[in-house]
N, C-alpha and C positions, 0 to 999 in steps of 0.2 A: 504494500500500499504505499502511495507517495505521502511523504511526510507534508504536513501543512505550513505555510510559513504566517506567523501570528503577527499580527499588528496590535494585538492587546497586550497590557502590562498585566504582570503580577500586582494585585493591590492589597492593602490592609489599612487598619487604624488604630487608635491608641498608641500606647507608649512601649509596649511589650512586643517583642518581635514573635515570642512564642508563649502567650499567657495561658495559664493553668485553666482548662475548662472555660473556655470563652465562647459564648454564643454570640456571634456577630452578625449584623443584618447589613444587606448591601441592596440598592436599588439604583433603576435608572429610568426614569420617566422621560416619554418621547412622544412627539407627534407622529402619526402615520397615516402618509397622505392617502386620498381615495385612489389615486393612480399607482399606488404601491404594488409590488410583485407580490404574487400569492406564496411564491416560493421562500422560504426563509428558514434557515438554519442555525440554531444557538448552538455554538460550542462551548464547553465550559468544564473546568476543573477547580478543585478546592484543595486546601490543606486544613484541616484532616477530613471532614464529609461535609456535603453540601444537600440542602433540600431547595428545590427550584420552584418558583412560581411566576406565572405569567397573567396578568390582571386578575390577581388574587387567586387563580386555580394552580393546585398543586400538579406538577409536571412530571417531576422526576426526583431522584435521589442518585448520589455518588460521592465520589467515584469508586470504581472498584478497588480493592485493596492492591496495592502495588509498591515496587520499589520507588523512592523518590528520583532515582537516577533515571527511571522510566515513568514518569508521572502520567497515569491514565487520565483522558478526557473523554466526555460524553459529546454527542451531538443529538439535538431533538429538533424535529421538524414542527416548528411554532407558528408557521404562516395562517393555519386556520383558526389560531387563537388571538391574533392581532386585528384590533377594529379599526377599519379604514376611516379616516376622517375625524378620529377623537384622540385623545390621550390615553396611551399605553403605560404599561409599566412592567419592568421585568425585576423581580426582587429575588434575593437569595439569601438564606438563612445559612451560615458557616458555623459549623460546631468544630472548634480547633481545640484537641486535646490537651496538647503542652507537655504531655508525656508519651513516652514510647510504651508500646504493649506487644502482646503477640501477634497483632494485626497490623501494626503500624509502626513505622520507624520515625521518631520525632524529626520535623522539619522546622517550619515556622508557618505563622497564620498567614494564608494567602488565598485570594480569588484569582482567577483569569477566566475572562468570557468575551465572546465577540459574535455578532450576528452577522450570516451571511447571506446574500442574495445573488441572484444572476449578475446584478451590476456591479458588486463588491461587497466589502466589509463595512459595517457600520457598527456604533454602540460600542467600541472596544474599551474594556476596562481601563480606566486612568481616572484623573483628577476629577473628572465630570460625574464619575459616580459617586454617590452618597453612602455614608455608613453610620452606624449607631449600635451600641450595645443593646441585645433583646431584653427590653424591660422585664423585671421580674424573675430572671434565671439567676439563681444562685451559683457562683462558681465555686463556693466550699463544699458542694454537695459531696457527698461520700463516692469513694472509688467503687466501682462494681466488682472488681477482682483485678488479680494481675493481668489477666488474659485481656480484659475489657478496658472501657474509658471510665465513665462517670454515669451514675445513677442521676436522676434529675429531682431538683426542687423548683417548682414555679409558682410564683406570687402572681395571680390572674389581675390582682390589683394594680401591679406595674404593667401589664400587658397592654399591647396597641394593636389590635385586629387589624386595623386600616393600614397597617404598613405596607403590605404585599400588594395593595392596590393604588399606592402612592399617596394616599391620605394618611397623615399621621398627626395625633395631638399630644402625645405624651413623650415620644423618644427624642432624644438630642441629636439630631443628623449633623455631620459635618463632612467635609470633602474627603473621599478615600484618599491615601496616600500610595503612590508608586513604590514597589517593593523593587522590582527588577524586570528586566525583559524576560521574554518567553525563552527558555534554555539557558537561565541563569540561575543563580540561587541554588537552594538544595534540589530543584526541578530541572535536571540537567537536559532532560528530553520530554517531550510531550508525545505520547503514543495514544493513538485512537483505541477505544474500547473493542475487546476482541471478543465478547459474548454478547448475547441480547440482555436487554434490560429485564430485571426480574419482575415476576408477577405482584400485584396487589390486589387481593380479593378480599372483600368485607365479609366477615365470618362472625355471626352472633353466637353466643355461648348456648350451650343446651338446657341450662337450668340455673336458678338459684339453689344451691345444695345445701347452705347454711345459714343460719343467723344466730347472733350471740351478743350479749352485752358483755364488755370488756373493760378492765381497768389497768392501764399501763403504770410502771414505775413513774415516780416523779421527774427524774431526770435521765437523759440519755444522750449520748453524744457519739458521733463517729470520727474517728481520728485517723489520719494518714501519718502513722509513725515511720513509715519508711522515709517519707520525705522530711519528716521533722530530724530523723537522728542521721540520715546520709542524703543531704540536698542535691547532691548532683547525680544521684539515681533516677531523676526525672528523664535523664537523657539515655537511659538503657533499662532494658527490663530483666536483668540479670537478677538472680536472687542475691541478697547481702543478709549479712548478720551483723548485730550491734549489740553494745554493752550499756545499758544506762536504765533511767528510771523516769516514770511521770510522777508528777508531785503536786500535791493540792492541800488546802486547809479545809476541813469540814467543820463548818460551825453549827452546832446545834443549840435552838433555844432552849431546850430542856432535855433532861435525859431520856434515852428510848432506844427501841431498837432499829438498826440501820443495817440495809442489805447493799453491798458493793456486788455488783453483777457484771458478768462477761456474757452476754447471750450469742456472740459470735466464737465463743472460746477464749480461755486466758493464756497468758505466756505461761511457760513453765516456773518462772522464779517466784510467782505468788505476790502477795501484798505484806506490808509492813504499816502498822497502825500505832501511832505513838510510841514507836521504838521496838515494838512487839511482833515479831513474826506470826501471821495467822495462818495456820495449817488446814483446820477444820473448814470445809465446805460441801456444799450439795450441788447436786444438777447431774443430768445425764450428759455424758462425754458428746460434745465438746463443752457444752455450757457449763459455767461456774458461779456459783452465788456463795459469798460469805456473809453470813448473819452474825452480827455484833450488838452487843450492849454497851452503849457509851454515854457517858456523864455529860450534861450541859456544858457547853463551851467549843472552844476550838480544838480540832484533832487532827495531828499531821499525818497525812496518807502517802505513802510511796507505792508505786505499782512498779515492780522489777519487770521491765519489757525486754529484756536480754533474751535474743532469740534470733532465728533466721525470718526473712519477711521477703516474699516476692511481689507484694504489692497490694494486698487486700485492706479494706478499711478494718481498724479496730474498734470494737463496739464496747462502750462502757456506760454503766447506768449506776444509780444511787437511788434508793428509796428509803423510806423512814416513817415511823408513826408520828414522828413530831416534825415541826418545821425546821428546815436546814438551808443552808447555802454553801456554796463552793467557791474556793478563791485560790488563784495562784499565789504562790507565797509573796509576801511583801518584799523579799530579797530579790525576785525576779522582776526586771524592768516592765511596768506596767501592770504589775499584779494588783487584783482588787477583788472584792468580793461579788460573786456573780451568781445568777440563776437561782434564786431563793426558791423553795419548793412551795412556799406559801403564796407564790405570785403566778402569773401565767404558767400554765403547764408547758406550753409550746414557746420555746425561745424565739427572740426576733430573727429576722432573715439574715443579719450582718451583727457582728459583735466587734467592738474596737478591742476587746483583750479576750482571752482564753481562760477558762477557769482552771487550767492546769499549766504547770511548768514542766519544762524538760530538764533532765539531768544528764549530762553525757552528751554524744556518747564517749565512753573510755576507751573503745575501740570499735572500729567497723571494717567489714571486710565485704568485697565483691567476690562472688563465685562464679568460675566459668567451668564447667564440667569437663572440658577437653583439654584444659591448661592446668599446670601446676599451680598451687595456691596455697595457703596458709590457712590454720583455723583460728577461729576468734579467740582473742587472749582475754580472759576474764579475771585475771590476777591484780587488777590495779587496786592498790591498798584502799582509796576512797570508796571504790564499789564494794569492796568487802566490809568496810564499816558501816556503811548505810544499808546493806543487807542484815547486818548485825544489830541495826537500831542505834548506833553509837554516834550518828551525825545529826545536829539540830539544824534547822533550816537558816538559821543566822551564822553557822560556823563557817569563819573566814575561809577555811579549805573548799569550800562550795564556789568560791569567787571563780568565775570563769567557767564553771560546770553548770551552775543553774541558770536557766534562760528563758525567755519567755517564747511562747509557741506563735508562730505566725497565724493569725486567726483565720486565713484562708485554708489552713490545713487540719481545722476542726470545725464541725458543725453539731448543733443541738438538733438539725432537722435529721433525725435518724429514724426513718420509717421501718427499717430492718428491724433495729433493736427493740422498738416499741412493738413490733408485730410477733417477734419472737418471745420475749419477756412479758409476760402478762401476769399482773399480780393477782387478778381474779377474772375467771372466765365462766359465764353461766350460758350454755347452749338453750335455745329457744325453738319453738316450732315455726317453720316458715308460713307465714300468711300466703295464701294464694295469690295475693294482689302484688308481691312483690316480683312475681315472675313476669310481670309486665316490663321489667327491666330488660329483658331477654327475648322478648317478643316482638314482632314489627306491626305494633299496635298503638294508637294514638294516646291510650291512657298512660299517665305516668306511674311509676312505682314510688310510693311515700315511703321513705325509710323511717322507722320508728324513734323518737326520741327517748333516752334512757337518762333522766337528770342524775349527773356525778358518773354516769358511765359512758363509755363509746359505743357505737353501733358497729359490729362486724358482719359482713357477708361473705359467704364463700360462694363464689361463681364459678360454675363448673363449664369449662370450654368444651367439653364432650371430648375432646381427645388431646393429645398433645398438639401444639400450636408454636407458630414461629413467624413473627412481624412486629407490628406497631400498635400499640394499645390506645383505644380512642373511647371518648364518652359525651355524652351530654347530660346536663343537669341543670336544676334550679336550686339556689342555695343562698344563705346569709354570707354577707362579707365576711371573711375571716374563719369560714369553715374550712376545716382542713381534710383533705380525702387522701388517703394513704393507700397505695394499690401495690401489692406484693405478690409475685408470681412464684408458684411453687410446682412441682413436678408430679407428686405422690401424696394422696391422702387415703387412708383405710380407717374405717371407724374413727375413733379419736384421735388417730395418729396423723400428724402431719410431718413430712420430712421437710425440715428446713433446709434452705439452699446455703448451708454454712461456706464460706469461702466466695459467696456470690450475693452481693447486696441486689437482688433482682427487684428493686422498688421503685416508685414513682411518688412524689408528694405533690399535689397540688392544693394550693391556698385560695380559695374561692373569692371572687369578687360580688358584688351584689346581683342577684337575679339570674336568669337564664344565660347558660355559657356552655361553650364545648371546647374540647381538647383532643388534640392527636399528637402522640409523642413522638419524636423523630429519633427515639433510641430502639433498636431492635431488641426484642426480648424473646425468650422461649419460655414456655410454662403449658400446664393443663389447668391449674386453678389459678385464680386471682382473689386474694384475700383482700376486700376492699373495706377500709375502717373509716368511719366518719367521726372525727374528733373536733370538740369545741363548737358545736353547731347551736345556735341561738333558735332555729326553728327546723321542721323535719327538711331534709334533703329529698329534692323530687326529681328521681332518676329516671331519665327518657330512655336511654342506652346505654350499653357498655359492649363494646366489639373489639376485634382485633382485625387489622389488614393482614391477612396472611400473605407472606412474601417469600417466594422460593424461586429457584430457576425454572423457566419455561419449558417444562417436557412434558409431553402428552402420555397418557398410560398405554403406550405401545406394546409393552410387552404384558402376558398373561400366563397365569398357571391355575389349573384346578385338577383335582384328582378325586379318588375315592373315600380318602381320608379327609374329614372336615377341619381336624385339628391342623393337618398341614396346610391346608386353604387358608386358615386364619393367619398361620404362621408367616404364609407367604404375603399375605395383604399388609401384616404389621412390617415386613421387612421392605416391602416398597414404600410404605408410609414413611418409615424411618430414614430411608434414602432420601426421598424428597426433601423432608425437613431438614437435611443435612446438605442440601445442594443450594449455596446463595451465589455469590460471584466467585467462589472456588467450593470444593467440599469442604465441610467443616464437620469436625469431630462430634459436636452436639450443638443443638440450637439455644440452649440456655447457660450452663457454666462457662463455657468457653468462645465458641463461635470460631474456632480457630482450624485454619489449615495445616493439618498434621500431614507431613509428608508421607510417612509410612501408612498411615489410616488409609490414605486415597488410594494405594493401589488396589487394595480390597473392594472399596467404594465404586472405584471405577469398573470393575469387573461386574457387581452388582448392577450398576447402572446400565452397562451394556445389554442386560438381559430384561431388566424392568422398564426403561425408558428409551434406551439407544441413543443418548445424547453424546456427543464426541467433542464439541467445541470446549465444553468446561473442562474435558479431561485434558485437552491440548494445553488449555491455559495454565492449568495446576502444573504440568509438567515443565512448561517453560519458565514458570516462576521460581524454581528451585535453585537453577545456578546463578540466581541475582544475589545469592548469599556468598558467592565465591570470595568478595571484597572481605568478609569477614573470616571465612575458612573455607579452603578448598574440600575440607571433608564434607562441607554442606550442612546447614542448619536443619532441625529436624521439623520446626514449623516456620512458614514463612509468609509474607515478609513479616519480620518480626525484630523487635529491639532485643530479644533473648539470644544471646550466643550460646546455644546448646547444640549437641551433636549425639544421636541415637545412631550409631554405625548401621544396624539394620534398616532403619528408615531409609537412609540414602541407598541400600542396597535393592531395598523395596522399589524406590524410585526407578534405578537402573531397569528393575525387572518391570516395571510398568512402562516405561518407554518401550521397550521391546513388544510388550503386549500390545501396545496402542498401535504400533506400525503393523503387527500382524492383524490387528483387528480391522484396520482403516485402509492398510495398504499405502500408506501417506509416506513417500520415497522423501519427499522434500523434507519432512520432518525428522526422518532419520538421519539425513545428511546434516542437518541443521544442530541436531542435539548431540551428535557423535563426538565432536571435540569437547563438550561438557562433560561427557562421561568419561572420556579419557583422563581430564584432568583429574577428577576425584578418584578414580581408580589409581592413577600414579601416586596422589595423596594417601591413599589408605597402603598401597604396597610399600609406602616409606616406613610403614608400623608393622612390617613383616619381621620378626625377629630371628636370631641365629637357629632357632628350631623349625623355621619354615612357616609358622604361625602369625596370625594376627594378634598383636600385644599392644593395647593402647589403654589410653585414658578416655572416658566418655561416660554418657549416660548410657550403660550398656543394658539396655531393655529390650525384653521380648513381651510379656506377659505381667499383668498384674497377680503374681502368685509369689510364694516365697521360694522361688528357684533361686540358685547362687548365681548372680550376676554381678559382681562387683564392678565399682566405677573404674577399677585398673587391673589390669591383667591380662589373661588368655581366657576369653568367654567362648564356650564351645558353641552356641547356637549362632553368635555372629560370624565365627569361621565357616560353619556351615553355608548360612545364607551369602557370604562373599563368593563361595564356590559357584553358588547358583547364578549369583548376579554376573560373574565373569563369564558363565557360559551363556546367558541371556545376551549379554551385551556383545559376545563373539557372534551370536546370530544376527544382531542389529548391525554391527559392522559389517557382516557378509552382505545382508540387504544393501548396505550403502555403498558397496564396492570396495571395501578397505579390507581385503583378504589377509592382508599381513596382519595387520592389527588384531584381526578375529584369531589368527593361528596363534599369536603370542599370548591372547588371552586364556585361549583354551589350554595351552602348555602351563600357564601359571594357574588355572584350575585345577589341573591334575596334580602340581606340585603341592598345592594346599590340601587337596584331598589326601595325598599320601602322608602329609605332616600330620593332619586330624587323626588318621588311623594309626600312625606311630606313636602319638602322645597322649591322645585323649579317650582311647578305648581303656576300659576297665577290665580286665580279665575275669577278676572274681565276680563282678556283678555281671558281665557279659553284657556291657552297655556302655555308651558315653556318658563321661561325668560331665558335671554343668561348667566347671572352670578349673583354671590353674590360676591360683591367687599372685599378686604381684611378688610377694614373697617366696614364691616357688611352692608353697602349700597346696597340694592336690585337693579339690573338693570332696567332701564326702556326700554331697547331695546329687541324687540322681532324679530326673525329672520327666515326665512325658513329653514336656515342651521340646527338650533336647532331642529325644528319640524321634520325634516326629518330625524335626528339622533335619535330621539325620537322613532319614527315609526320604523325605520330600527332596532334598538337594542331592540324592543318589551319591551319599557318602560310602555306602558300604555294598560288600557283595558276598557271596558265598555265606557261611554259617551266620555271619555278623547280620546280613540281610535278612535272613530266616529269623533270628532273633527280634529283630525291629519289627517285623511282621507279625509276630506272635504279641508283643508289646502292644500293637496297634489294637489288635483284637482284643486282649485281654491286658489292660493297665495293672500293673503291679500295684496294690493298693497301699503299699509303704512309700512308694513315690510321690513326688509333688505332683498334684493332678491339674489339669489345664484349669485357669482361673476366670478366663473372659471370653465371651464370643468371638473376639479378635484372634485368639489363640485357635479356637475350634474352627476357624476358617482354614487354617493350615492343616487342622486334624483332618476335617473333611476332603481337603485336597489329598491327603495321604490315603484316606480310606477309599476315595474314589479310584486312585491310581492303584491301589490293592485290589478293587472289585468287591469291596465289602460295603455295598450300598445300603444294606439291610441295618448294619450298624450305625451308620451315617443317620438314617432316618430315625432309628430308636434314640440316638443322641439328641437329634433335633427335638423330637417330641417330648424328651425329657426336660431340657433345659428351656425351651421356648414354651412349652406347655406350662412350666411353673411360673413363667412370665404372665402368661394368660389368665391364669389362675388368681393373680394379684390384680387383675384388671388392666393390664398392660395395652396400651394402643401403639405403642412402639417399643422396639428392642432395647434393652437394658445393656450398659456399659459392661458390666461384669457379672459375674455369679455371685449368689451368696456363699457365706462360710469362709470367706476370706477377709482378712483385714486391711488389705493394701487399698491405698488411695480412697478411703473413705473416713467421713468424720466420726463415725462409730463403727465398730467391727460387726454390730448386730443389724445394720443396715443392710437391706437386701442389694443395694447398688449405689452407687453415686448418681451418676447420670440415668435418667428412665428414658433418654432417646439418644442413640449412639450410634453413628453409621457404620462403625467398623464391626458393628454386631449383627449386621444384616444379611449374612451369609445365605440363609435360606433362599433368599431371592436370585441368587445365582446357581446355587447347586439343584434346586428343583427343576431349573429349566435345562441347566448343562449336563448332569449327571441323571436324572430320573426320567424327566422327558425324553433328554438324550439329544439334544441339540448343540453340536460342535463345529466349528470351523476346522476345516483341512488344510486351507491355504490362505494366504493373506488376503485381506479384503472380502473374506466370505466367498471367493469364488468357486469352492468348492467345500461341501458339508457333509458331515457324518451324523445319521440319525440313528442312534443305538439305546433304544428304549431299555430301562431298567426298572422293572415291576417292584422288585423287591417287596413284594407281599401286596401290592396294590392291583385293584382290578381294572382300573382305567385312568387316563391322564390326559389333559389337552391342553395346549397353550400355544402362545405366539412369541417368537423372538425377533426384534427388530433388528433390520440391517442397518450398516452404517452409512450406505449410500442411498438410504430409501428403500422402501419395501418391507416385506418380512417373511419368515418362515412359520407356517401355521403347521402344528403336528397334534394328531390326536391318536391314541391307540387304547385298545381294549384286549383283555388277557381272558383266555377260556382254556383252562388246563395249562397245556405248554405251548398253545397256539395264539399268536399275536395278530389282530387286524389292525393295521396300520395304514393312516391316510396323512399325506403329505401336500401342501400346497406352497409353492415357492416360485421366485422369478425363474423364467425359463432359462436364463444365461448362467443359472447356478447349477454346478453338478452335484448330485445328490448320490451317497453311497449309504447303504443301509447295512447295520450289523445287528444281528440278533444276539439276545442274551444266552448263555450258555445253556443247552438243554431247551431252547425253544426254536420255533419256526414261525412262519407266518406268510400274509399276504400285504401287498402295498398297493394302495390307491394314490397315485402321483399326479397332482394337478398342477399346471403351472400358469403363471400370469405374465403379461407382456409388459415391459417397462417402457414409459413415456420418454 
C-alpha cells in the first residue's frame, strides 16, 4: 500500500507532554458548502486512544494497538454525515494513558487528522483546532490493572454534552499546540489500519438478577503505590519491588472499634499501630481485615507495603463505630486532617492533600525476567526499626524518607473497594417493575430508596460480554452510580476481580441523562450500586455495546452428543469475545495479545470463523519487539520486557501454519528474516551440552511443573525442536533451501542432546528440567511427556512409553492444569489416534464448566493454586481464548476435515466417530467458500456426504475397521 503524505501535524494541549490519565477533547468547526463533493475521507490517529464524532454522532474508535514506530491510523468515509450549506463539527476525545501497560508503549499525548476529498486535503490538525480537558473526568481514578490503563470516574455536573456538535458552555477551549510533523516524535511512521473496524452491537441484559441494600465502610481509597514508590516506572510495565510504608494518623473522637481493611488484598508485611505489630486478621484470601479496639485520640498507623508490584491499584479502607479522621503526618509536607467519617461518605473529586504519607522507598528494583538482576534489599536499619515500632513520626531519622503523596496518585473514589467490602448486605426479592431497566419498554425502573443504606442491583448480561457499558437514567444531582463488572456468581458467592478494578463511577447531574463509557470492559454481571441518592433513581436502560472482530459464524459443528455440541458453542463464543484488534487472552482481566496463546487461538478461528487478516496482523506485530530483545516479547505491543521462550517458538510454528493455511508466499518471504533473527538469538543460548539453557519466564502451563526461571527446561527445548522443523518448512516454501537444511540439522542436534541429558532411565520418562546449579529435577509431569511426543523427540521404546503415558497418565505425576495445555494433549491424542480419550477428556473438563453455568471457556482447571487469588477458586478468568480447543478438534479430528496442501487445495476427510452415531459441520476456507461434511454410522458402515468447491481435491480416509459410501457434491467459485 502506498504511504500517505500528511499535511496535518500532531497536536496536543496543556503543559505536560504525557499526562497521567488525561481525557482531552479536540474539535474543528467548519462550513461545508452546498457544492461540496460527497466523497470525504477522514484520516486519524491518536496517542493513546480516540473516540471520533461528526456533528455529534459517534463514528468510530481507535487506533488499533501498535508500536509507536509504526503508528496505525484509521480512515472513515464521512461524506454522508456532513451537512452541505451548514456549520459542521468534527470532534475527537483522546484518552492519553500517560503510562505503559501490556497493550501500549508510552509515547506522548497527540492527535493527528485531516480530511481528504477528490480536490485535496482540508482541516489538517494544527493551531486552528481547539482543545479542552473533558469536564468532570477524574485523572486520579484507579488503575484498572497492570495490563490495562484506568477505571473511570465521571462527574456529570462538569460534563458538556454539546461539545461534540460545536456548542459548548462549560469547557475552557483554547487553540491546540503543534507537537511535531507526521513521521516525527515517537510516531516514526504512520501506517494504514490493516484489519476491518470492530463491531458495535447494542445488547440488553437478560434480567435484573438481584436486589440488596448494602452499607459500605466509612472510608475507602485506591492508591497507586507503584508510581509513589518508583516514579519512573510509568515509562515501562516491568514488575518492580520496593521497600517502604504508608503512614497516617488516625484520630478517634471516642474509644471504639476500628477496622483497617484491604479488600483487594494486603501486602505481606502487615500493619503497625502505635508501635505494635498487628498479627490477627480475618477475611478470605486475598481480602484482609484487621479489627482493633482503640482509645480516643490520635493513633499512628503504618502499613508495610514492601512487595513486588506490577501496577494494579492498592485498595485500603477504614471503618469504625465512632467518628474518625485520617491525616498524613504533620511532618510530611502538606499533611493535615482529612476525610472525617462523620462528614460526607463520598470524598470530593479532587484533594489538595492525601490522608497518607509515604515512607521510603528504602530500596527499589526493576525486574526483567530474561536479564540478570538483583533481589530487593530489605536490610535498611530504619526499615527494621519502623517494623519494630521503634520510630515516632517526629523522629529526625525520618527526614528525607517521609514524604507527601501526590494527590493524583490516590483517590477516595474507589468503587471497587466499596463494592467488595460491605459492612452489611441484605438481599431482597426483586420487584417485577425493576425488570423494565433491561426491557425495551417506555416504563422506567424506579430503584428503591433505603435510608441509611445504598441500593445494589445485580444485572445479568445473560452471558459473558465484552464492549462498552452505557445507561440512561433520571437522578438527583450528586447521586453516585457505581458499576462493577464481574464474571461469576453462584448462589451467594461472587468471584471478585482481584487485581482488576473493573469499575465505573458516575456522579449524576440533575435530571435525565445518559452515558456511554469509552473504556472497554468484559464481564457477565454488572453490580450497580446507587449511593447518596436524595430521591429514587429512575433507570431507563442499561446495556453494553458488544464489540469484537467482525467475523461471521462461518464454521459449524453438531453431533449426536448434546454435551459436545454445547461445548463447541461455548468454544466459538469464547473465541469471538477474545478477537479484538488482535487475539486477546481474555476480555476482562487483561485484554492482552499474548503471542503464544494466539497460535492455538488462530487454529480455532480457522475452523469456527475462517478469519485470516487478524492472524496475519498478530504475527506481524511480534517482530516489533526486536528493539527490546531479539528473543521477542511474549505479549505485544507492550511496555513489559518479558520473554517466554515457548511463546516465541509457538509464534514460529503459527507463522508456518498460517502460510500452510493461506498459501501466502509473500508473507512467508517477508516474515522469514524475522524468524531467522530470533532463531539466531535463541541459538546463542545453546550450552556445551547442546541444550537451550537460559534465563526467562520459562512457562508452559499453570500447574506445579518444575519450570525455573533459569536453567535447562525440557519442554522449551522440545518446542524449540518443533519450531526449528516448522521454520525449515517455511524456509523451503519461501525458496531458502539452505536455511531450511541448516535448521533441520540444528533440530536433529537438539533432539539428540535432549535424549542424551533429559531422559530419566529410572522413571522411563523425560524429567522437567536441570536447574542452573546442575541439579536434576525430581519432578515428572504430563506436560513434559506430551511435549516430547508432540515434538517427535523419541523413538523405539521411549516412544512406546510416551504413548502409554498419554493413554494412562501416571497419577503421581503433575497433571495438566489448564485447557491451554490440553490443546497440546489433544494434538498428541489425535496424532496417536486415541480420539475416544480426547472426547472423554473434553466431556470431563468442559462439562464441569457447563455444570457451573459457564457460557465461555475457563482459563484453567480447578484444584490448582497457580495464578488465582485464592486456591479454592474454580479459575481466574471465566472467558479465555486459549481454552477453546474443542472448536478446533471437533472439526479437524472428529468431523475429520484437514488440509493436505497449502491453501486447502487438497483436503482429507477422515471421520472419527469415537462412539458418536452422527456428525455434521462446515469448515470455512481461507479464500472464500466452505467444505460441508456430514456422516452417519451404522455398525461399521459410514454414510458420508461432502460438499466443497470444485477446484479442491478430496481424499477420503475411513477409520480403522470401517468402510462406507461417499456422496460428493461440488460448488463453483465466482
